[in-house]
C-alpha positions in Angstrom: -31.6 26.7 -29.1 -32.5 23.5 -29.8 -35.7 22.5 -31.8 -35.4 26.0 -33.0 -33.0 26.3 -35.7 -36.0 25.9 -38.5 -36.3 29.7 -36.6 -32.7 30.6 -38.3 -32.8 29.4 -41.9 -36.5 30.1 -43.0 -38.4 33.7 -42.6 -41.7 31.6 -43.2 -43.5 28.4 -40.9 -41.6 25.0 -42.0 -43.0 21.7 -43.4 -42.4 20.6 -39.8 -44.6 22.3 -37.6 -47.6 21.7 -40.4 -47.4 18.3 -41.3 -46.7 17.7 -36.6 -50.6 19.6 -36.9 -52.0 21.0 -33.5 -50.0 20.3 -30.3 -51.4 20.8 -26.4 -54.1 23.1 -28.5 -52.1 25.1 -30.1 -52.1 25.3 -34.3 -48.6 25.3 -36.3 -48.9 29.3 -37.1 -49.5 29.9 -33.3 -46.4 27.7 -32.1 -43.9 29.5 -35.0 -44.9 32.3 -33.9 -44.5 31.3 -29.9 -41.1 29.9 -31.5 -39.8 32.7 -32.9 -40.8 34.6 -29.8 -38.4 32.3 -27.9 -35.6 32.5 -30.1 -35.5 36.2 -30.1 -35.8 36.2 -26.2 -32.8 34.2 -26.4 -30.3 36.3 -28.5 -30.8 39.3 -26.2 -30.2 37.1 -22.9 -27.1 35.8 -25.0 -25.4 38.7 -26.8 -23.4 41.5 -25.5 -24.3 44.8 -25.3 -21.7 46.5 -27.7 -23.3 44.1 -30.4 -26.7 44.1 -29.4 -26.8 47.5 -30.8 -26.1 46.4 -34.0 -28.7 43.9 -34.3 -31.6 45.8 -32.3 -33.7 46.9 -35.7 -33.5 43.2 -37.2 -36.3 41.3 -35.8 -36.5 38.4 -37.9 -33.9 35.5 -36.2 -32.9 34.8 -39.8 -31.2 38.4 -40.2 -30.0 38.3 -37.2 -28.3 35.2 -37.4 -26.8 36.4 -40.7 -25.0 39.4 -38.8 -24.1 37.7 -35.8 -22.0 35.2 -38.9 -20.8 38.5 -40.3 -19.5 40.1 -36.6 -17.6 36.7 -35.7 -16.8 34.6 -39.3 -13.2 36.6 -39.1 -13.3 36.9 -35.7 -13.5 33.0 -35.4 -9.7 32.4 -37.9 -8.7 35.2 -36.0 -9.5 33.1 -32.9 -8.3 29.2 -33.9 -4.9 30.4 -35.1 -4.8 32.0 -31.8 -5.2 28.8 -29.8 -3.0 27.3 -32.3 0.2 29.2 -31.0 -1.1 28.9 -27.8 -1.3 25.2 -28.5 2.4 24.3 -30.0 4.2 27.4 -27.8 2.8 25.7 -24.1 5.6 24.6 -22.0 5.8 23.2 -19.0 7.7 24.6 -16.2 10.2 22.9 -14.3 8.4 23.9 -11.0 4.6 23.6 -12.6 2.5 21.0 -11.9 2.4 18.4 -15.3 -0.6 16.9 -14.4 -2.5 20.9 -14.6 -0.6 21.1 -17.8 -1.6 18.8 -19.5 -5.4 19.3 -18.6 -4.3 22.7 -20.3 -3.3 21.3 -23.8 -5.7 18.5 -24.0 -8.6 21.9 -22.7 -6.7 23.8 -26.2 -7.8 20.1 -28.0 -10.7 21.0 -27.8 -10.9 23.6 -28.6 -10.1 23.8 -31.7 -11.6 20.9 -32.5 -14.8 23.0 -31.7 -13.1 25.5 -34.1 -13.6 22.8 -36.6 -9.9 22.1 -37.3 -9.0 18.6 -36.3 -6.0 18.1 -33.9 -5.0 14.1 -34.6 -2.8 11.8 -32.3 0.3 12.1 -33.9 0.6 15.6 -34.1 -1.1 15.6 -29.9 1.9 13.1 -29.0 4.6 15.1 -30.5 3.2 18.6 -29.0 2.0 17.8 -25.2 6.2 15.7 -25.5 8.1 18.6 -26.4 6.1 21.0 -24.1 7.2 19.0 -21.4 10.9 20.0 -19.3 13.8 19.1 -20.5 14.3 17.5 -17.0 11.8 14.3 -18.5 14.6 14.1 -21.8 15.7 10.8 -20.0 12.1 8.6 -19.2 10.4 10.5 -23.1 14.0 8.7 -24.3 12.9 5.7 -22.2 9.2 5.8 -23.2 10.0 6.3 -27.4 12.4 3.7 -27.3 10.5 1.1 -25.8 7.1 1.8 -27.8 10.2 1.5 -31.2 11.7 -1.4 -30.4 8.3 -3.1 -29.6 6.7 -1.4 -33.4 3.8 0.3 -31.9 2.6 4.0 -32.5 3.3 6.2 -29.2 0.3 7.4 -28.1 -1.4 10.7 -25.8 -2.5 8.2 -22.8 0.9 6.9 -22.7 2.6 10.4 -22.8 0.3 11.0 -20.1 1.0 8.3 -17.8 4.3 8.7 -18.2 4.6 12.6 -17.5 2.6 11.6 -14.6 4.9 8.6 -12.6 7.5 11.0 -13.3 6.2 13.9 -11.7 5.0 11.2 -8.6 8.3 9.7 -8.4 9.7 13.6 -8.1 7.3 14.9 -5.2 8.7 11.6 -2.9 11.9 11.6 -3.6 11.4 16.2 -2.9 9.2 14.5 0.2 12.6 12.1 1.3 14.4 15.4 1.5 12.2 17.8 2.8 12.0 14.4 5.7 15.5 14.8 6.7 15.4 18.4 6.5 12.9 19.2 9.0 14.7 16.4 10.9 18.1 18.1 10.8 16.8 21.9 11.4 14.2 20.6 14.5 16.0 22.6 17.5 17.0 25.7 15.2 12.7 25.8 14.1 12.0 24.9 17.8 14.0 28.0 19.1 12.7 30.7 16.6 8.8 29.0 17.7 9.4 30.3 21.0 8.4 33.9 20.1 5.1 33.0 18.4 1.8 34.0 19.9 -1.5 32.2 19.3 -4.3 34.4 18.1 -6.9 32.0 19.8 -5.6 31.3 23.7 -2.9 33.9 22.6 -0.4 31.7 24.7 3.2 31.5 23.1 4.9 28.8 21.0 2.1 27.8 18.5 0.1 29.2 15.6 -3.6 29.2 15.8 -4.0 26.3 13.0 -2.4 24.1 15.6 -3.6 25.7 19.0 -6.5 22.4 20.9 -8.1 25.5 22.9 -11.4 25.4 22.3 -11.0 27.8 18.4 -8.3 26.1 17.4 -7.8 24.3 14.0 -6.6 21.0 16.2 -9.7 22.3 19.0 -10.1 19.1 21.1 -7.7 16.5 20.1 -4.5 17.0 22.4 -3.8 14.4 24.7 -6.0 13.7 27.8 -4.3 14.8 31.3 -5.7 12.8 34.3 -6.7 15.0 36.8 -5.6 12.8 39.4 -2.2 13.4 38.2 -2.6 17.5 37.8 -3.7 16.7 41.6 -1.0 15.3 42.3 1.3 16.9 41.1 0.1 20.2 42.2 0.5 19.2 45.9 3.8 18.2 45.3 5.4 21.7 44.2 3.9 23.5 47.2 5.6 20.9 49.6 8.9 20.8 47.5 10.6 24.0 45.6 12.7 22.6 43.8 10.6 20.8 42.2 8.4 23.1 41.6 11.3 25.3 39.3 11.1 21.8 37.0 7.9 19.9 37.1 5.0 22.6 35.9 5.1 22.7 32.2 3.1 26.3 31.8 2.1 25.7 28.1 1.5 22.0 26.3 3.9 23.8 23.4 6.4 24.9 25.6 9.7 23.1 24.8 11.3 24.2 28.8 10.7 20.1 29.5 11.4 19.4 33.0 14.0 16.7 33.5 15.2 15.1 36.9 13.4 14.7 40.2 14.4 12.9 42.8 12.2 10.3 43.9 12.5 8.7 47.0 9.1 10.7 48.5 6.9 9.5 45.8 5.7 6.7 47.1 4.9 7.8 50.0 2.4 11.4 48.3 0.7 8.4 46.6 2.0 9.2 43.7 0.7 6.7 41.1 3.3 5.0 38.6 0.9 2.5 36.3 1.0 2.4 33.3 -1.9 3.8 32.2 -1.6 5.3 28.0 -2.8 4.0 24.4 0.3 2.7 23.7 0.2 -0.4 25.9 -0.6 -2.5 22.9 2.7 -0.9 21.5 4.6 -1.4 24.4 3.2 -4.8 24.8 5.0 -6.0 21.6 8.3 -4.4 21.8 11.0 -7.4 22.8 12.7 -7.1 26.1 16.0 -5.3 25.3 19.4 -5.0 27.5 18.7 -1.6 30.0 21.2 0.4 29.3 21.8 4.2 30.4 23.8 6.3 28.4 24.5 9.8 29.6 25.1 12.2 26.9 26.6 15.8 26.9 25.3 16.1 22.9 21.4 14.8 23.7 18.9 17.7 23.7 16.3 15.2 25.4 15.9 11.9 27.6 15.2 8.9 25.2 13.9 5.8 26.1 13.1 2.3 24.5 11.9 0.8 27.5 7.9 1.1 27.6 7.7 -0.6 31.4 10.4 2.5 32.6 7.6 5.0 31.7 4.9 6.0 33.8 1.5 8.3 32.5 3.5 7.2 29.6 0.8 9.4 26.3 0.9 9.2 22.1 2.3 12.2 20.7 2.7 12.2 16.5 5.7 10.9 15.5 9.1 12.6 16.1 12.2 12.8 14.2 14.6 11.9 16.1 18.6 12.3 14.3 21.6 10.4 15.2 25.1 11.4 15.3 25.4 9.4 12.0 22.3 10.5 9.7 20.3 7.5 11.1 16.1 8.9 12.2 14.5 7.2 15.2 10.6 8.4 15.8 9.5 9.3 19.3 5.2 8.4 19.5 4.8 8.7 23.2 6.0 11.3 26.0 6.1 10.0 29.9 8.2 10.3 33.3 11.0 7.8 33.4 12.1 6.6 35.9 15.8 4.7 36.8 17.9 3.6 39.0 21.4 6.1 39.3 25.1 5.0 40.5 25.8 6.5 43.8 28.6 4.6 45.3 27.8 0.6 46.3 23.5 2.0 46.7 21.4 3.6 44.0 19.4 6.8 43.6 15.5 6.3 42.4 15.1 9.1 39.7 12.5 10.0 38.2 13.6 11.5 34.4 10.2 14.4 33.6 8.8 14.2 29.7 10.9 11.9 28.3 10.8 10.8 24.6 9.7 6.8 24.3 11.1 5.9 20.8 11.0 1.7 20.4 12.9 1.5 18.1 16.4 2.7 20.5 18.5 0.4 21.4 19.4 2.3 25.4 18.2 5.0 27.5 19.8 8.3 26.8 20.3 11.1 29.7 20.6 14.3 27.9 23.4 16.3 30.5 22.0 19.1 29.7 18.4 18.8 30.4 19.6 18.0 33.8 22.4 21.5 34.3 18.5 23.1 33.5 16.9 21.7 36.3 18.8 23.1 38.8 21.6 20.3 39.0 25.3 20.5 38.9 26.9 18.2 36.9 30.4 17.3 37.2 33.1 15.4 35.1 35.9 14.3 37.6 38.7 12.0 37.1 36.7 8.7 35.6 33.6 9.4 36.8 30.2 12.0 36.2 28.7 13.4 39.2 25.3 14.8 39.7 24.9 16.8 43.0 21.5 18.7 44.0 21.6 22.3 45.4 22.0 21.5 48.3 25.4 20.1 47.8 23.9 16.1 48.2 25.6 13.9 45.3 22.3 12.3 43.7 25.0 10.1 41.4 28.1 9.2 40.9 29.1 7.3 37.3 32.1 5.8 36.3 33.4 6.5 32.5 33.9 2.8 30.9 36.7 1.5 29.6 36.0 3.7 26.0 35.2 7.1 28.0 31.3 6.7 27.9 29.0 7.9 31.1 27.4 4.5 30.8 25.3 2.0 32.9 24.1 -1.4 32.1 21.5 -3.5 34.4 20.6 -7.3 33.7 18.1 -8.2 31.7 15.1 -8.5 33.2 11.3 -8.9 31.6 9.6 -6.1 30.4 6.0 -7.1 30.8 4.0 -10.0 32.8 5.1 -13.5 31.2 2.7 -14.4 27.9 -0.2 -16.6 28.1 0.5 -18.9 24.6 -0.6 -21.7 23.7 1.9 -24.5 22.3 0.4 -24.6 19.2 1.2 -20.7 18.5 4.4 -21.4 19.9 5.7 -24.0 17.7 3.8 -21.6 14.8 5.6 -18.5 15.6 9.3 -20.6 15.7 8.7 -22.0 12.7 7.3 -25.2 13.1 9.5 -27.1 15.3 8.6 -30.7 16.9 6.5 -30.2 20.7 8.5 -31.8 22.8 12.0 -29.2 20.9 8.8 -26.6 22.4 8.8 -28.4 25.7 12.2 -28.0 26.7 13.2 -25.0 25.4 11.0 -23.1 28.0 11.5 -26.0 30.6 14.9 -25.3 30.4 14.4 -21.0 30.3 16.2 -21.0 27.1 12.9 -19.0 26.2 11.8 -16.0 29.0 8.5 -14.7 28.7 5.9 -16.7 28.4 3.3 -18.8 30.1 2.5 -22.2 27.5 -0.5 -23.4 27.5 -0.4 -27.0 27.3 -3.6 -29.3 28.1 -2.4 -32.5 26.8 0.9 -33.2 27.0 0.4 -36.2 25.9 -0.8 -36.0 22.6 0.2 -35.0 19.4 -0.1 -31.5 18.0 -1.9 -31.6 14.6 -0.9 -28.6 12.6 -2.4 -28.3 8.8 0.9 -27.2 7.4 2.5 -29.4 8.6 0.8 -32.0 7.8 0.3 -30.9 4.1 4.3 -30.3 3.8 5.8 -33.6 4.9 3.0 -34.9 3.3 4.9 -37.5 0.7 3.9 -40.2 -1.9 5.0 -43.8 -2.5 7.9 -45.0 -4.7 7.0 -45.0 -8.5 8.2 -48.3 -9.7 9.8 -48.0 -13.2 8.4 -51.6 -14.7 5.3 -52.8 -13.6 4.4 -55.5 -10.7 1.0 -56.7 -12.6 0.6 -59.7 -14.6 0.1 -58.8 -18.3 -3.9 -58.6 -19.7 -4.6 -62.8 -20.6 -6.6 -61.5 -24.0 -6.4 -59.4 -26.7 -9.0 -56.5 -25.9 -8.6 -57.0 -22.1 -7.1 -54.2 -21.6 -6.0 -50.8 -23.9 -3.5 -48.5 -22.8 -4.5 -44.7 -24.8 -3.4 -41.1 -24.5 -3.5 -38.2 -27.0 -0.6 -36.0 -27.6 -0.3 -32.7 -28.7 -0.5 -29.7 -29.8 2.5 -30.0 -32.4 4.5 -27.5 -33.3 3.8 -27.8 -36.8 1.1 -28.9 -38.6 0.8 -32.3 -40.7 -0.3 -31.4 -44.4 -3.6 -32.5 -43.5 -3.9 -29.6 -40.8 -3.7 -32.1 -37.7 -1.7 -31.6 -34.8 -2.7 -34.1 -32.2 -2.7 -37.9 -32.7 -4.3 -40.4 -30.0 -2.6 -44.3 -29.0 -4.3 -47.3 -28.4 -1.7 -49.8 -27.1 -3.3 -53.5 -26.3 -2.1 -54.6 -22.6 -1.1 -58.1 -23.9 0.3 -58.1 -27.5 1.3 -54.5 -27.4 -0.5 -54.0 -31.1 -0.4 -50.2 -31.4 -3.1 -48.3 -33.2 -2.2 -44.3 -34.0 -5.2 -42.5 -35.2 -3.8 -38.1 -36.3 -6.2 -36.0 -34.8 -7.1 -31.9 -35.6 -8.8 -31.8 -32.2 -9.4 -33.7 -29.0 -12.5 -33.0 -29.2 -12.3 -36.0 -32.3 -11.2 -38.9 -29.6 -14.3 -40.7 -28.8 -14.7 -41.2 -32.3 -11.0 -42.5 -33.4 -11.8 -44.6 -29.6 -15.4 -46.0 -32.0 -13.1 -46.6 -34.7 -10.8 -48.9 -32.6 -13.5 -50.5 -30.3 -15.1 -51.8 -34.6 -11.9 -52.5 -36.3 -10.9 -54.9 -32.4 -14.3 -56.7 -32.7 -13.8 -57.5 -36.7 -11.1 -58.3 -36.7 -10.1 -60.0 -33.5 -14.0 -60.5 -32.4 -12.3 -59.2 -28.5 -14.2 -56.3 -27.2 -12.4 -54.0 -25.2 -12.7 -54.8 -21.2 -10.7 -52.3 -19.4 -9.9 -48.5 -21.4 -6.7 -47.1 -19.1 -5.8 -43.7 -19.9 -5.0 -40.3 -18.1 -7.9 -37.7 -16.6 -7.9 -35.5 -19.4 -11.4 -34.4 -20.6 -11.4 -36.1 -23.7 -11.5 -39.5 -21.8 -13.7 -38.1 -19.1 -16.2 -36.2 -21.0 -20.0 -36.8 -20.6 -20.3 -38.8 -24.3 -17.4 -40.8 -24.0 -18.7 -41.9 -20.3 -21.8 -42.3 -21.8 -20.5 -44.8 -24.7 -18.1 -46.9 -22.8 -21.3 -47.3 -20.1 -23.5 -48.8 -23.5 -20.4 -51.2 -24.5 -19.8 -52.9 -21.4 -15.7 -51.4 -20.7 -14.8 -50.1 -17.3 -12.5 -47.5 -17.3 -8.6 -47.0 -15.3 -8.2 -43.5 -14.9 -4.6 -42.6 -13.3 -3.5 -40.8 -10.6 -3.6 -37.2 -10.6 -0.2 -35.5 -12.1 0.8 -38.4 -12.1 1.8 -39.3 -15.7 3.5 -42.5 -14.6 0.9 -44.5 -13.5 0.1 -44.4 -17.6 3.8 -45.9 -18.5 3.3 -47.5 -21.4 1.4 -44.8 -22.7 4.1 -42.3 -21.7 7.4 -44.2 -22.9 5.5 -45.0 -26.7 5.1 -41.2 -27.1 8.8 -41.0 -26.4 9.3 -43.4 -28.6 7.3 -41.9 -31.3 9.0 -37.7 -30.8 13.0 -39.6 -30.6 
């Protein structure tokens, strides 16, 4: 009703309408009538039917407004009391959202202000602190103590910041706990999901929100299966009945992973073992580790950190792997792993199907339970672990180590082709050691896996960091080696000292000194600010000319702005005085003036 307020206080046309004259071809009386009709229309559109029946006989907007005030003024007082109670008594539960709670209190404060009651910052702060859960008491005590120590008033913004920070910390702690619980209960949930049916693709083992098929929540996000690998697996399943029982995966969510396949015939069938994967870059950066395989009866999956042993390695969402000492590793890939199983004097090449790739692990874990699930038999006889195929053929014979573990250690081998890197990069990676040492390390095979690019073996290496770090300066002598000036005024040493922690009676806190190099005669002038240095020098130069008949030939000082300003420089040029500036950040070069400062202060 902006601009229509006159109709709520007057029955007749007001002075504002008549003084404005004709507007848009309408006279003041016509505009008054038009606006009165508009006010009545606003009343009719906004007032509830229960209230409209009490004012429908009234036509003038002023009378309508008077009746509305009679009806609602009493209700406004009741509403004010009710809002006041809610503002004082609103509490945040231990599990409630603190941000939502604080927004609710702020809204109540605004509503009270709109009804005429102003809530000050002190009262608002007290209400906010009192409404937080009891578990926030340590944080509240810390906040109030810090503000009391600094003698400052606690503000609503500080309370809001404290409460939101505390809530974020709690959420982070709960998130860590939930991640650990998920890691510990992953196996239990895994078997419960087998009975779940997807309403999108009607397969078992996942929900519609997780379905990769068309229409699912993760449509098109599943791994891309190479067509030639699918055809090769199908051909292999037709030729080998045993492999068919373990190599065909019916569903991407099926936890019945195929485990172990005897692979002597794989090369004859043309199966590719190239590591074409989305993890190529990650695998290339994995450091070379001694290849160790541990045959574990307690492991539920095959796992390995050796990327070069995988075929068809593909990326998967990170999956937590919890060890017996509660340490958690994450598997970031999956594929078929090729290993050599000891079998007496020889070895049997074996492919472990759908092995998890966990680069942070230290060795390969071969799951005995997965081997048994694939139809092979495992027998622990004496000091060896024997693996037999269905036809009774011995696939592997793993001897026990002295500590009772069935562990196989292989010689350390390079995980990938030698990396081609220039000598400057190796110099930086190895802590900026000399190039001769780098060449010796590579030549003696102390560092392997590198193909050193050294185009100029005889030329020295240029490294900016080494030049900067090893740069030195000449020794600064304690006594001057140049002869003194031959006459008064030939050279003057000057320096500005300050500010002093205590001002003089005249409010001065700096002083400037002028010392003649020939006689060591010194004059000192007190300054209020550094910009008075030029006037002090002019006074000294005039004194030297009048009393000694000498013009100052050279002025030696540091590179302070009071000496290098444009006005100071122009004055020196006009007097024909040479400037002698010391090296930056080297006060020792201005030793005469600096030692004078020390003698004056001590």
